[in-house]
N, CA, C and O atoms as a Tinker XYZ file with bonds, in Angstrom:
   532  protein
     1  N     18.259000   -6.706000   27.678000    73     2
     2  CA    17.426000   -7.701000   28.168000    64     1     3
     3  C     16.526000   -7.581000   29.480000    63     2     4     5
     4  O     15.620000   -8.348000   29.808000    81     3
     5  N     16.968000   -6.473000   30.144000    73     3     6
     6  CA    16.233000   -6.342000   31.264000    64     5     7
     7  C     14.883000   -5.959000   31.251000    63     6     8     9
     8  O     14.113000   -6.129000   32.196000    81     7
     9  N     14.521000   -5.299000   29.881000    73     7    10
    10  CA    13.150000   -4.988000   29.495000    64     9    11
    11  C     12.345000   -6.281000   29.274000    63    10    12    13
    12  O     11.128000   -6.355000   29.446000    81    11
    13  N     13.098000   -7.243000   28.895000    73    11    14
    14  CA    12.152000   -8.510000   28.373000    64    13    15
    15  C     12.008000   -9.711000   29.413000    63    14    16    17
    16  O     11.248000  -10.676000   29.340000    81    15
    17  N     12.981000   -9.382000   30.445000    73    15    18
    18  CA    13.027000  -10.484000   31.553000    64    17    19
    19  C     12.466000  -10.125000   32.727000    63    18    20    21
    20  O     12.313000  -11.022000   33.556000    81    19
    21  N     12.054000   -8.811000   33.051000    73    19    22
    22  CA    11.642000   -8.471000   34.365000    64    21    23
    23  C     10.116000   -8.171000   34.187000    63    22    24    25
    24  O      9.659000   -7.844000   33.091000    81    23
    25  N      9.251000   -8.313000   35.454000    73    23    26
    26  CA     7.902000   -8.231000   35.426000    64    25    27
    27  C      7.411000   -7.051000   35.103000    63    26    28    29
    28  O      8.068000   -6.043000   35.365000    81    27
    29  N      6.345000   -6.977000   34.567000    73    27    30
    30  CA     5.613000   -5.475000   34.480000    64    29    31
    31  C      6.066000   -4.491000   33.355000    63    30    32    33
    32  O      5.496000   -3.421000   33.143000    81    31
    33  N      7.148000   -4.954000   32.650000    73    31    34
    34  CA     7.730000   -4.071000   31.585000    64    33    35
    35  C      7.068000   -4.682000   30.257000    63    34    36    37
    36  O      6.823000   -5.872000   30.056000    81    35
    37  N      6.881000   -3.812000   29.565000    73    35    38
    38  CA     6.508000   -4.187000   28.118000    64    37    39
    39  C      7.662000   -4.522000   27.042000    63    38    40    41
    40  O      8.388000   -3.623000   26.618000    81    39
    41  N      7.780000   -5.725000   26.663000    73    39    42
    42  CA     8.667000   -5.830000   25.587000    64    41    43
    43  C      8.726000   -4.778000   24.271000    63    42    44    45
    44  O      7.710000   -4.344000   23.729000    81    43
    45  N      9.845000   -4.509000   23.931000    73    43    46
    46  CA     9.715000   -3.838000   22.625000    64    45    47
    47  C      9.377000   -4.748000   21.598000    63    46    48    49
    48  O      9.710000   -5.932000   21.650000    81    47
    49  N      8.644000   -4.189000   20.541000    73    47    50
    50  CA     8.019000   -4.782000   19.464000    64    49    51
    51  C      7.750000   -4.054000   18.280000    63    50    52    53
    52  O      7.747000   -2.824000   18.318000    81    51
    53  N      7.512000   -4.711000   17.171000    73    51    54
    54  CA     7.025000   -4.012000   15.844000    64    53    55
    55  C      6.033000   -4.552000   15.255000    63    54    56    57
    56  O      5.618000   -5.659000   15.597000    81    55
    57  N      5.539000   -3.899000   14.347000    73    55    58
    58  CA     4.494000   -4.377000   13.549000    64    57    59
    59  C      5.113000   -4.738000   12.259000    63    58    60    61
    60  O      6.157000   -4.140000   11.998000    81    59
    61  N      4.679000   -5.596000   11.400000    73    59    62
    62  CA     5.215000   -5.783000   10.149000    64    61    63
    63  C      4.314000   -6.347000    9.057000    63    62    64    65
    64  O      3.370000   -7.074000    9.365000    81    63
    65  N      4.566000   -6.048000    7.847000    73    63    66
    66  CA     3.709000   -6.662000    6.842000    64    65    67
    67  C      4.578000   -7.879000    6.176000    63    66    68    69
    68  O      5.737000   -7.528000    5.952000    81    67
    69  N      4.345000   -8.937000    5.889000    73    67    70
    70  CA     5.134000  -10.002000    5.348000    64    69    71
    71  C      4.249000  -10.456000    4.140000    63    70    72    73
    72  O      3.075000  -10.815000    4.240000    81    71
    73  N      4.992000  -10.389000    2.962000    73    71    74
    74  CA     4.428000  -10.799000    1.588000    64    73    75
    75  C      4.995000  -12.025000    1.074000    63    74    76    77
    76  O      6.165000  -12.241000    1.391000    81    75
    77  N      4.413000  -12.862000    0.355000    73    75    78
    78  CA     5.045000  -13.968000   -0.167000    64    77    79
    79  C      3.850000  -14.689000   -0.952000    63    78    80    81
    80  O      2.758000  -14.161000   -1.160000    81    79
    81  N      4.249000  -16.067000   -1.386000    73    79    82
    82  CA     3.378000  -16.729000   -2.223000    64    81    83
    83  C      3.119000  -18.174000   -1.694000    63    82    84    85
    84  O      4.095000  -18.808000   -1.294000    81    83
    85  N      1.865000  -18.751000   -1.659000    73    83    86
    86  CA     1.532000  -20.085000   -1.521000    64    85    87
    87  C      2.263000  -20.978000   -2.529000    63    86    88    89
    88  O      2.737000  -20.472000   -3.546000    81    87
    89  N      2.360000  -22.178000   -2.302000    73    87    90
    90  CA     2.854000  -23.067000   -3.357000    64    89    91
    91  C      2.269000  -23.147000   -4.620000    63    90    92    93
    92  O      2.856000  -23.535000   -5.630000    81    91
    93  N      0.881000  -22.708000   -4.546000    73    91    94
    94  CA     0.109000  -22.666000   -5.972000    64    93    95
    95  C      0.292000  -21.371000   -6.564000    63    94    96    97
    96  O     -0.328000  -21.199000   -7.614000    81    95
    97  N      1.029000  -20.368000   -6.122000    73    95    98
    98  CA     1.082000  -19.049000   -6.671000    64    97    99
    99  C      0.204000  -18.115000   -6.042000    63    98   100   101
   100  O      0.387000  -16.925000   -6.301000    81    99
   101  N     -0.735000  -18.442000   -5.245000    73    99   102
   102  CA    -1.430000  -17.364000   -4.551000    64   101   103
   103  C     -0.756000  -16.343000   -3.732000    63   102   104   105
   104  O     -0.020000  -16.692000   -2.808000    81   103
   105  N     -0.939000  -15.235000   -3.981000    73   103   106
   106  CA    -0.186000  -14.220000   -3.027000    64   105   107
   107  C     -0.722000  -13.966000   -1.856000    63   106   108   109
   108  O     -1.934000  -13.811000   -1.705000    81   107
   109  N      0.223000  -13.894000   -0.828000    73   107   110
   110  CA    -0.298000  -13.697000    0.456000    64   109   111
   111  C      0.161000  -12.462000    1.255000    63   110   112   113
   112  O      1.313000  -12.064000    1.084000    81   111
   113  N     -0.610000  -11.867000    2.065000    73   111   114
   114  CA    -0.003000  -10.699000    2.829000    64   113   115
   115  C     -0.580000  -10.964000    4.229000    63   114   116   117
   116  O     -1.760000  -11.170000    4.513000    81   115
   117  N      0.648000  -10.912000    5.174000    73   115   118
   118  CA     0.066000  -10.929000    6.700000    64   117   119
   119  C      0.542000   -9.835000    7.443000    63   118   120   121
   120  O      1.589000   -9.313000    7.059000    81   119
   121  N     -0.037000   -9.385000    8.444000    73   119   122
   122  CA     0.326000   -8.399000    9.249000    64   121   123
   123  C      0.695000   -9.062000   10.720000    63   122   124   125
   124  O     -0.160000   -9.789000   11.225000    81   123
   125  N      1.777000   -8.866000   11.332000    73   123   126
   126  CA     2.019000   -9.218000   12.656000    64   125   127
   127  C      2.179000   -7.769000   13.557000    63   126   128   129
   128  O      2.407000   -6.640000   13.122000    81   127
   129  N      1.984000   -8.202000   14.927000    73   127   130
   130  CA     1.778000   -7.068000   15.838000    64   129   131
   131  C      2.856000   -7.291000   16.898000    63   130   132   133
   132  O      3.449000   -8.368000   16.949000    81   131
   133  N      3.112000   -6.319000   17.724000    73   131   134
   134  CA     4.000000   -6.587000   18.880000    64   133   135
   135  C      3.451000   -7.665000   19.728000    63   134   136   137
   136  O      4.339000   -8.298000   20.300000    81   135
   137  N      2.241000   -8.060000   19.977000    73   135   138
   138  CA     1.834000   -9.253000   20.789000    64   137   139
   139  C      2.006000  -10.468000   20.214000    63   138   140   141
   140  O      1.782000  -11.455000   20.913000    81   139
   141  N      2.394000  -10.625000   18.964000    73   139   142
   142  CA     2.770000  -11.900000   18.180000    64   141   143
   143  C      1.472000  -12.296000   17.527000    63   142   144   145
   144  O      1.462000  -13.393000   16.969000    81   143
   145  N      0.558000  -11.690000   17.517000    73   143   146
   146  CA    -0.634000  -12.054000   16.647000    64   145   147
   147  C     -0.466000  -11.777000   15.126000    63   146   148   149
   148  O      0.221000  -10.826000   14.755000    81   147
   149  N     -1.098000  -12.614000   14.230000    73   147   150
   150  CA    -1.048000  -11.986000   12.846000    64   149   151
   151  C     -2.356000  -12.197000   12.147000    63   150   152   153
   152  O     -3.071000  -13.057000   12.660000    81   151
   153  N     -2.769000  -11.654000   11.191000    73   151   154
   154  CA    -3.670000  -11.505000   10.323000    64   153   155
   155  C     -3.509000  -11.477000    8.985000    63   154   156   157
   156  O     -2.583000  -10.838000    8.485000    81   155
   157  N     -4.385000  -12.160000    8.252000    73   155   158
   158  CA    -4.086000  -12.118000    6.724000    64   157   159
   159  C     -4.881000  -11.096000    6.079000    63   158   160   161
   160  O     -6.058000  -10.954000    6.413000    81   159
   161  N     -4.348000  -10.358000    5.173000    73   159   162
   162  CA    -5.037000   -9.361000    4.410000    64   161   163
   163  C     -5.019000   -9.352000    3.008000    63   162   164   165
   164  O     -4.035000   -9.859000    2.468000    81   163
   165  N     -5.912000   -8.877000    2.307000    73   163   166
   166  CA    -5.882000   -8.696000    0.909000    64   165   167
   167  C     -4.909000   -7.387000    0.406000    63   166   168   169
   168  O     -4.205000   -7.415000   -0.604000    81   167
   169  N     -5.030000   -6.248000    1.330000    73   167   170
   170  CA    -4.341000   -5.160000    1.302000    64   169   171
   171  C     -4.424000   -4.441000    2.629000    63   170   172   173
   172  O     -5.413000   -4.482000    3.362000    81   171
   173  N     -3.171000   -3.699000    2.911000    73   171   174
   174  CA    -3.240000   -3.252000    4.410000    64   173   175
   175  C     -2.079000   -2.039000    4.341000    63   174   176   177
   176  O     -1.482000   -1.770000    3.299000    81   175
   177  N     -1.885000   -1.440000    5.453000    73   175   178
   178  CA    -0.915000   -0.444000    5.639000    64   177   179
   179  C     -0.630000   -0.452000    7.291000    63   178   180   181
   180  O     -1.467000   -0.695000    8.161000    81   179
   181  N      0.533000   -0.177000    7.449000    73   179   182
   182  CA     0.860000    0.040000    8.918000    64   181   183
   183  C      1.781000    1.431000    9.051000    63   182   184   185
   184  O      2.398000    1.925000    8.107000    81   183
   185  N      1.752000    1.931000   10.329000    73   183   186
   186  CA     2.618000    3.123000   10.545000    64   185   187
   187  C      1.842000    4.349000   10.471000    63   186   188   189
   188  O      0.616000    4.242000   10.487000    81   187
   189  N      2.413000    5.571000   10.388000    73   187   190
   190  CA     1.731000    6.777000   10.297000    64   189   191
   191  C      0.993000    7.059000    9.086000    63   190   192   193
   192  O      1.544000    7.072000    7.985000    81   191
   193  N     -0.243000    7.285000    9.259000    73   191   194
   194  CA    -1.264000    7.394000    8.087000    64   193   195
   195  C     -1.753000    6.192000    7.797000    63   194   196   197
   196  O     -2.424000    6.070000    6.772000    81   195
   197  N     -1.548000    5.246000    8.514000    73   195   198
   198  CA    -2.230000    3.932000    8.146000    64   197   199
   199  C     -3.675000    3.868000    7.931000    63   198   200   201
   200  O     -4.195000    3.286000    6.978000    81   199
   201  N     -4.346000    4.533000    8.921000    73   199   202
   202  CA    -5.736000    4.531000    9.009000    64   201   203
   203  C     -6.424000    5.234000    7.581000    63   202   204   205
   204  O     -7.427000    4.786000    7.026000    81   203
   205  N     -5.795000    6.203000    7.214000    73   203   206
   206  CA    -6.425000    6.845000    5.855000    64   205   207
   207  C     -6.058000    5.918000    4.672000    63   206   208   209
   208  O     -6.790000    5.785000    3.691000    81   207
   209  N     -4.931000    5.316000    4.825000    73   207   210
   210  CA    -4.480000    4.401000    3.689000    64   209   211
   211  C     -5.562000    3.412000    3.712000    63   210   212   213
   212  O     -6.276000    3.238000    2.725000    81   211
   213  N     -5.724000    2.685000    4.928000    73   211   214
   214  CA    -6.559000    1.520000    4.969000    64   213   215
   215  C     -8.126000    1.874000    4.536000    63   214   216   217
   216  O     -8.800000    1.095000    3.862000    81   215
   217  N     -8.550000    2.996000    4.955000    73   215   218
   218  CA    -9.966000    3.382000    4.505000    64   217   219
   219  C     -9.976000    3.591000    3.109000    63   218   220   221
   220  O    -10.961000    3.200000    2.482000    81   219
   221  N     -8.835000    4.265000    2.388000    73   219   222
   222  CA    -9.007000    4.391000    0.944000    64   221   223
   223  C     -9.053000    2.981000    0.364000    63   222   224   225
   224  O     -9.802000    2.773000   -0.591000    81   223
   225  N     -8.257000    1.931000    0.904000    73   223   226
   226  CA    -8.041000    0.599000    0.267000    64   225   227
   227  C     -9.397000   -0.043000    0.392000    63   226   228   229
   228  O     -9.892000   -0.701000   -0.523000    81   227
   229  N    -10.039000    0.187000    1.665000    73   227   230
   230  CA   -11.347000   -0.477000    1.908000    64   229   231
   231  C    -12.448000    0.009000    0.814000    63   230   232   233
   232  O    -13.284000   -0.746000    0.318000    81   231
   233  N    -12.330000    1.214000    0.557000    73   231   234
   234  CA   -13.426000    1.915000   -0.293000    64   233   235
   235  C    -13.087000    1.623000   -1.792000    63   234   236   237
   236  O    -14.023000    1.499000   -2.581000    81   235
   237  N    -11.713000    1.499000   -2.250000    73   235   238
   238  CA   -11.362000    1.469000   -3.732000    64   237   239
   239  C    -10.779000   -0.029000   -4.063000    63   238   240   241
   240  O    -10.474000   -0.280000   -5.228000    81   239
   241  N    -10.663000   -0.771000   -3.303000    73   239   242
   242  CA    -9.924000   -2.155000   -3.569000    64   241   243
   243  C    -11.136000   -3.037000   -4.163000    63   242   244   245
   244  O    -12.121000   -3.384000   -3.512000    81   243
   245  N    -10.909000   -3.311000   -5.393000    73   243   246
   246  CA   -12.079000   -4.324000   -6.003000    64   245   247
   247  C    -11.058000   -5.196000   -6.992000    63   246   248   249
   248  O     -9.895000   -4.921000   -7.288000    81   247
   249  N    -11.852000   -6.314000   -7.401000    73   247   250
   250  CA   -11.127000   -7.219000   -8.418000    64   249   251
   251  C    -10.701000   -6.590000   -9.768000    63   250   252   253
   252  O     -9.744000   -7.021000  -10.412000    81   251
   253  N    -11.435000   -5.590000  -10.141000    73   251   254
   254  CA   -11.192000   -5.044000  -11.238000    64   253   255
   255  C    -10.003000   -3.903000  -11.163000    63   254   256   257
   256  O     -9.228000   -3.659000  -12.088000    81   255
   257  N    -10.016000   -3.273000   -9.916000    73   255   258
   258  CA    -8.797000   -2.441000   -9.729000    64   257   259
   259  C     -7.316000   -3.030000   -9.641000    63   258   260   261
   260  O     -6.281000   -2.367000   -9.706000    81   259
   261  N     -7.414000   -4.277000   -9.495000    73   259   262
   262  CA    -6.132000   -5.114000   -9.530000    64   261   263
   263  C     -5.880000   -6.126000  -10.611000    63   262   264   265
   264  O     -5.078000   -7.052000  -10.485000    81   263
   265  N     -6.666000   -5.886000  -11.767000    73   263   266
   266  CA    -6.600000   -6.839000  -12.780000    64   265   267
   267  C     -5.311000   -7.005000  -13.488000    63   266   268   269
   268  O     -4.886000   -8.032000  -14.016000    81   267
   269  N     -4.780000   -5.895000  -13.422000    73   267   270
   270  CA    -3.214000   -5.677000  -14.204000    64   269   271
   271  C     -2.314000   -5.307000  -13.248000    63   270   272   273
   272  O     -2.771000   -4.826000  -12.211000    81   271
   273  N     -0.942000   -5.447000  -13.389000    73   271   274
   274  CA     0.094000   -4.824000  -12.517000    64   273   275
   275  C     -0.073000   -3.231000  -12.607000    63   274   276   277
   276  O     -0.039000   -2.588000  -11.557000    81   275
   277  N     -0.243000   -2.608000  -13.776000    73   275   278
   278  CA    -0.426000   -1.505000  -13.931000    64   277   279
   279  C     -1.441000   -0.602000  -12.924000    63   278   280   281
   280  O     -1.170000    0.388000  -12.244000    81   279
   281  N     -2.540000   -1.229000  -13.070000    73   279   282
   282  CA    -3.730000   -0.989000  -12.277000    64   281   283
   283  C     -3.592000   -1.213000  -10.846000    63   282   284   285
   284  O     -4.148000   -0.384000  -10.125000    81   283
   285  N     -2.954000   -2.180000  -10.285000    73   283   286
   286  CA    -2.438000   -2.418000   -9.049000    64   285   287
   287  C     -1.516000   -1.482000   -8.523000    63   286   288   289
   288  O     -1.663000   -1.073000   -7.371000    81   287
   289  N     -0.516000   -1.068000   -9.289000    73   287   290
   290  CA     0.291000    0.124000   -8.933000    64   289   291
   291  C     -0.303000    1.357000   -8.721000    63   290   292   293
   292  O     -0.066000    2.052000   -7.733000    81   291
   293  N     -1.081000    1.659000   -9.629000    73   291   294
   294  CA    -2.002000    2.969000   -9.567000    64   293   295
   295  C     -2.721000    2.978000   -8.318000    63   294   296   297
   296  O     -2.638000    3.981000   -7.609000    81   295
   297  N     -3.483000    1.900000   -7.923000    73   295   298
   298  CA    -4.052000    1.711000   -6.762000    64   297   299
   299  C     -3.283000    2.024000   -5.550000    63   298   300   301
   300  O     -3.679000    2.884000   -4.763000    81   299
   301  N     -2.178000    1.348000   -5.364000    73   299   302
   302  CA    -1.179000    1.501000   -4.295000    64   301   303
   303  C     -0.767000    2.951000   -4.177000    63   302   304   305
   304  O     -0.696000    3.490000   -3.072000    81   303
   305  N     -0.475000    3.632000   -5.380000    73   303   306
   306  CA     0.225000    4.887000   -5.318000    64   305   307
   307  C     -1.059000    5.813000   -5.022000    63   306   308   309
   308  O     -0.800000    6.630000   -4.138000    81   307
   309  N     -2.192000    5.897000   -5.450000    73   307   310
   310  CA    -3.236000    6.481000   -5.188000    64   309   311
   311  C     -3.535000    6.438000   -3.623000    63   310   312   313
   312  O     -4.002000    7.432000   -3.067000    81   311
   313  N     -3.282000    5.374000   -2.989000    73   311   314
   314  CA    -3.649000    5.265000   -1.508000    64   313   315
   315  C     -2.431000    5.937000   -0.907000    63   314   316   317
   316  O     -2.581000    6.716000    0.034000    81   315
   317  N     -1.370000    5.705000   -1.348000    73   315   318
   318  CA    -0.208000    6.574000   -0.601000    64   317   319
   319  C     -0.359000    7.876000   -0.762000    63   318   320   321
   320  O      0.057000    8.552000    0.179000    81   319
   321  N     -0.942000    8.591000   -1.889000    73   319   322
   322  CA    -0.993000    9.847000   -1.929000    64   321   323
   323  C     -1.957000   10.500000   -1.192000    63   322   324   325
   324  O     -1.996000   11.731000   -1.200000    81   323
   325  N     -2.880000    9.724000   -0.440000    73   323   326
   326  CA    -3.731000   10.198000    0.403000    64   325   327
   327  C     -2.920000   10.754000    1.621000    63   326   328   329
   328  O     -3.373000   11.701000    2.265000    81   327
   329  N     -1.803000   10.211000    1.919000    73   327   330
   330  CA    -0.960000   10.604000    3.128000    64   329   331
   331  C      0.330000   11.302000    2.815000    63   330   332   333
   332  O      0.824000   12.150000    3.558000    81   331
   333  N      0.878000   10.886000    1.624000    73   331   334
   334  CA     2.285000   11.352000    1.442000    64   333   335
   335  C      2.187000   12.751000    0.588000    63   334   336   337
   336  O      1.447000   13.003000   -0.362000    81   335
   337  N      3.164000   13.574000    1.223000    73   335   338
   338  CA     2.978000   15.036000    0.679000    64   337   339
   339  C      4.020000   14.980000   -0.558000    63   338   340   341
   340  O      4.792000   14.031000   -0.694000    81   339
   341  N      3.981000   15.910000   -1.311000    73   339   342
   342  CA     4.702000   16.227000   -2.504000    64   341   343
   343  C      4.986000   15.090000   -3.540000    63   342   344   345
   344  O      6.092000   14.794000   -3.993000    81   343
   345  N      3.769000   14.503000   -3.833000    73   343   346
   346  CA     3.871000   13.552000   -4.935000    64   345   347
   347  C      4.603000   12.418000   -4.821000    63   346   348   349
   348  O      4.601000   11.872000   -3.718000    81   347
   349  N      5.324000   11.866000   -5.835000    73   347   350
   350  CA     6.148000   10.640000   -5.872000    64   349   351
   351  C      7.316000   10.714000   -5.071000    63   350   352   353
   352  O      7.769000    9.700000   -4.539000    81   351
   353  N      7.980000   12.130000   -4.907000    73   351   354
   354  CA     9.094000   12.102000   -4.373000    64   353   355
   355  C      9.446000   11.284000   -2.936000    63   354   356   357
   356  O     10.554000   10.825000   -2.657000    81   355
   357  N      8.381000   11.223000   -2.195000    73   355   358
   358  CA     8.476000   10.360000   -1.053000    64   357   359
   359  C      7.953000    8.937000   -1.150000    63   358   360   361
   360  O      7.721000    8.312000   -0.115000    81   359
   361  N      7.759000    8.399000   -2.344000    73   359   362
   362  CA     7.327000    7.043000   -2.153000    64   361   363
   363  C      8.311000    6.091000   -2.789000    63   362   364   365
   364  O      8.978000    6.347000   -3.791000    81   363
   365  N      8.326000    5.156000   -2.217000    73   363   366
   366  CA     9.193000    3.710000   -2.530000    64   365   367
   367  C      8.292000    2.697000   -2.800000    63   366   368   369
   368  O      7.353000    2.512000   -2.025000    81   367
   369  N      8.443000    2.008000   -3.796000    73   367   370
   370  CA     7.603000    1.030000   -4.252000    64   369   371
   371  C      8.398000   -0.081000   -4.756000    63   370   372   373
   372  O      9.339000    0.066000   -5.535000    81   371
   373  N      7.907000   -1.451000   -4.186000    73   371   374
   374  CA     8.527000   -2.614000   -4.845000    64   373   375
   375  C      7.279000   -3.518000   -5.346000    63   374   376   377
   376  O      6.141000   -3.509000   -4.877000    81   375
   377  N      7.745000   -4.254000   -6.353000    73   375   378
   378  CA     6.668000   -5.261000   -6.881000    64   377   379
   379  C      7.076000   -6.775000   -6.675000    63   378   380   381
   380  O      8.155000   -7.157000   -7.127000    81   379
   381  N      6.302000   -7.582000   -6.054000    73   379   382
   382  CA     6.777000   -8.731000   -5.906000    64   381   383
   383  C      5.992000   -9.657000   -7.144000    63   382   384   385
   384  O      4.799000   -9.457000   -7.370000    81   383
   385  N      6.674000  -10.550000   -7.816000    73   383   386
   386  CA     6.130000  -11.563000   -8.790000    64   385   387
   387  C      6.526000  -12.956000   -8.415000    63   386   388   389
   388  O      7.648000  -13.232000   -7.990000    81   387
   389  N      5.541000  -13.843000   -8.594000    73   387   390
   390  CA     6.005000  -15.206000   -8.224000    64   389   391
   391  C      7.168000  -15.685000   -9.121000    63   390   392   393
   392  O      7.115000  -15.459000  -10.330000    81   391
   393  N      8.207000  -16.330000   -8.582000    73   391   394
   394  CA     9.392000  -16.840000   -9.017000    64   393   395
   395  C     10.286000  -15.796000  -10.060000    63   394   396   397
   396  O     10.923000  -16.148000  -11.053000    81   395
   397  N     10.145000  -14.533000   -9.567000    73   395   398
   398  CA    10.847000  -13.359000  -10.226000    64   397   399
   399  C     11.530000  -12.432000   -9.191000    63   398   400   401
   400  O     11.012000  -12.180000   -8.104000    81   399
   401  N     12.540000  -12.016000   -9.532000    73   399   402
   402  CA    13.208000  -11.089000   -8.320000    64   401   403
   403  C     12.358000  -10.045000   -8.186000    63   402   404   405
   404  O     11.540000   -9.751000   -9.058000    81   403
   405  N     12.510000   -9.335000   -6.947000    73   403   406
   406  CA    11.760000   -8.249000   -6.356000    64   405   407
   407  C     12.057000   -7.088000   -7.273000    63   406   408   409
   408  O     13.248000   -6.938000   -7.546000    81   407
   409  N     11.093000   -6.140000   -7.861000    73   407   410
   410  CA    11.498000   -5.153000   -8.734000    64   409   411
   411  C     11.151000   -3.974000   -8.006000    63   410   412   413
   412  O      9.969000   -3.780000   -7.721000    81   411
   413  N     12.164000   -3.052000   -7.626000    73   411   414
   414  CA    12.007000   -1.799000   -7.157000    64   413   415
   415  C     11.766000   -0.690000   -8.128000    63   414   416   417
   416  O     12.636000   -0.373000   -8.939000    81   415
   417  N     10.608000   -0.092000   -8.065000    73   415   418
   418  CA    10.253000    0.910000   -9.084000    64   417   419
   419  C     11.267000    2.168000   -8.837000    63   418   420   421
   420  O     11.551000    2.491000   -7.684000    81   419
   421  N     11.773000    2.827000   -9.902000    73   419   422
   422  CA    12.567000    3.912000   -9.593000    64   421   423
   423  C     11.775000    5.152000   -9.744000    63   422   424   425
   424  O     10.677000    5.217000  -10.297000    81   423
   425  N     12.497000    6.235000   -9.148000    73   423   426
   426  CA    11.502000    7.509000   -9.080000    64   425   427
   427  C     10.905000    7.882000  -10.182000    63   426   428   429
   428  O      9.746000    8.293000  -10.110000    81   427
   429  N     11.618000    7.811000  -11.506000    73   427   430
   430  CA    11.010000    8.134000  -12.558000    64   429   431
   431  C      9.578000    7.407000  -12.916000    63   430   432   433
   432  O      8.603000    7.980000  -13.403000    81   431
   433  N      9.654000    6.257000  -12.624000    73   431   434
   434  CA     8.482000    5.211000  -12.915000    64   433   435
   435  C      7.209000    5.801000  -12.063000    63   434   436   437
   436  O      6.072000    6.048000  -12.465000    81   435
   437  N      7.720000    5.931000  -10.884000    73   435   438
   438  CA     6.669000    6.355000   -9.782000    64   437   439
   439  C      6.149000    7.621000  -10.241000    63   438   440   441
   440  O      4.924000    7.740000  -10.207000    81   439
   441  N      6.962000    8.764000  -10.741000    73   439   442
   442  CA     6.469000    9.985000  -10.897000    64   441   443
   443  C      5.485000    9.723000  -12.291000    63   442   444   445
   444  O      4.439000   10.355000  -12.436000    81   443
   445  N      5.923000    8.786000  -13.215000    73   443   446
   446  CA     4.927000    8.701000  -14.417000    64   445   447
   447  C      3.558000    8.251000  -13.988000    63   446   448   449
   448  O      2.551000    8.642000  -14.577000    81   447
   449  N      3.517000    7.394000  -12.919000    73   447   450
   450  CA     2.222000    6.942000  -12.430000    64   449   451
   451  C      1.547000    8.146000  -11.743000    63   450   452   453
   452  O      0.343000    8.331000  -11.916000    81   451
   453  N      2.307000    9.001000  -10.942000    73   451   454
   454  CA     1.680000   10.155000  -10.368000    64   453   455
   455  C      1.122000   11.057000  -11.268000    63   454   456   457
   456  O     -0.015000   11.498000  -11.101000    81   455
   457  N      1.897000   11.397000  -12.299000    73   455   458
   458  CA     1.413000   12.232000  -13.420000    64   457   459
   459  C     -0.071000   11.672000  -14.127000    63   458   460   461
   460  O     -0.972000   12.420000  -14.506000    81   459
   461  N     -0.083000   10.424000  -14.189000    73   459   462
   462  CA    -1.234000    9.807000  -14.872000    64   461   463
   463  C     -2.538000    9.972000  -13.861000    63   462   464   465
   464  O     -3.644000   10.279000  -14.307000    81   463
   465  N     -2.315000    9.759000  -12.579000    73   463   466
   466  CA    -3.310000    9.876000  -11.541000    64   465   467
   467  C     -3.669000   11.310000  -11.559000    63   466   468   469
   468  O     -4.845000   11.636000  -11.724000    81   467
   469  N     -2.699000   12.219000  -11.394000    73   467   470
   470  CA    -3.196000   13.715000  -11.329000    64   469   471
   471  C     -3.983000   14.067000  -12.541000    63   470   472   473
   472  O     -4.973000   14.787000  -12.417000    81   471
   473  N     -3.600000   13.594000  -13.756000    73   471   474
   474  CA    -4.447000   13.802000  -15.066000    64   473   475
   475  C     -5.726000   13.341000  -14.932000    63   474   476   477
   476  O     -6.717000   14.032000  -15.167000    81   475
   477  N     -5.754000   12.068000  -14.522000    73   475   478
   478  CA    -7.115000   11.513000  -14.427000    64   477   479
   479  C     -8.099000   12.399000  -13.392000    63   478   480   481
   480  O     -9.276000   12.637000  -13.663000    81   479
   481  N     -7.549000   12.769000  -12.382000    73   479   482
   482  CA    -8.058000   13.647000  -11.312000    64   481   483
   483  C     -8.608000   14.961000  -11.856000    63   482   484   485
   484  O     -9.668000   15.495000  -11.532000    81   483
   485  N     -7.732000   15.377000  -12.712000    73   483   486
   486  CA    -8.137000   16.745000  -13.434000    64   485   487
   487  C     -9.403000   16.448000  -14.328000    63   486   488   489
   488  O    -10.437000   17.116000  -14.319000    81   487
   489  N     -9.152000   15.345000  -15.092000    73   487   490
   490  CA   -10.146000   15.099000  -16.033000    64   489   491
   491  C    -11.543000   14.870000  -15.488000    63   490   492   493
   492  O    -12.552000   15.284000  -16.058000    81   491
   493  N    -11.544000   14.088000  -14.183000    73   491   494
   494  CA   -12.711000   13.935000  -13.435000    64   493   495
   495  C    -13.244000   15.218000  -13.025000    63   494   496   497
   496  O    -14.419000   15.458000  -13.303000    81   495
   497  N    -12.554000   16.075000  -12.407000    73   495   498
   498  CA   -13.065000   17.451000  -11.983000    64   497   499
   499  C    -13.743000   18.144000  -13.235000    63   498   500   501
   500  O    -14.825000   18.720000  -13.120000    81   499
   501  N    -13.123000   18.069000  -14.327000    73   499   502
   502  CA   -13.769000   18.836000  -15.433000    64   501   503
   503  C    -14.986000   18.157000  -15.645000    63   502   504   505
   504  O    -15.998000   18.835000  -15.821000    81   503
   505  N    -15.051000   16.896000  -15.658000    73   503   506
   506  CA   -16.416000   16.227000  -15.978000    64   505   507
   507  C    -17.475000   16.559000  -14.874000    63   506   508   509
   508  O    -18.657000   16.681000  -15.196000    81   507
   509  N    -17.134000   16.685000  -13.783000    73   507   510
   510  CA   -17.911000   16.990000  -12.640000    64   509   511
   511  C    -18.545000   18.433000  -12.774000    63   510   512   513
   512  O    -19.721000   18.700000  -12.525000    81   511
   513  N    -17.580000   19.321000  -13.207000    73   511   514
   514  CA   -17.941000   20.791000  -13.338000    64   513   515
   515  C    -18.924000   20.998000  -14.516000    63   514   516   517
   516  O    -19.831000   21.826000  -14.431000    81   515
   517  N    -18.720000   20.185000  -15.688000    73   515   518
   518  CA   -19.662000   20.197000  -16.893000    64   517   519
   519  C    -21.228000   19.758000  -16.355000    63   518   520   521
   520  O    -22.249000   20.383000  -16.641000    81   519
   521  N    -21.173000   18.710000  -15.631000    73   519   522
   522  CA   -22.266000   18.115000  -14.981000    64   521   523
   523  C    -23.301000   19.151000  -14.195000    63   522   524   525
   524  O    -24.520000   19.272000  -14.322000    81   523
   525  N    -22.417000   19.812000  -13.388000    73   523   526
   526  CA   -23.209000   20.808000  -12.422000    64   525   527
   527  C    -23.413000   22.228000  -13.119000    63   526   528   529
   528  O    -24.076000   23.071000  -12.515000    81   527
   529  N    -22.877000   22.518000  -14.346000    73   527   530
   530  CA   -23.214000   23.779000  -14.752000    64   529   531
   531  C    -24.230000   23.577000  -16.332000    63   530   532
   532  O    -24.667000   24.569000  -16.916000    81   531
């Protein structure tokens, strides 16, 4: 309490991402920060590596990129792979759907997506090499 009641000391605080749905089913994402302000986002990241993830999302987030659950999950994993080492081992991912329980993807599901993403990257690299030769 001494940190929050005395003058000249900054109270401890956290940033948080809060997700949910409006009454009409529209998904919402808000970020709060220690000052108490909040902002609405379509996609965002906080914590270590957040800047890289946010830049990736700004560049790659489109309506087409989130047309299906699979495409959305792929976009998220691609963004996380920008900052996470060793593939899907260090990724935890949960999917929220309106009026359904939260679904936490197991490591095998995440690794499946990582493998697909890596395969796509390899194919794109091969295409680039063919164009340059």
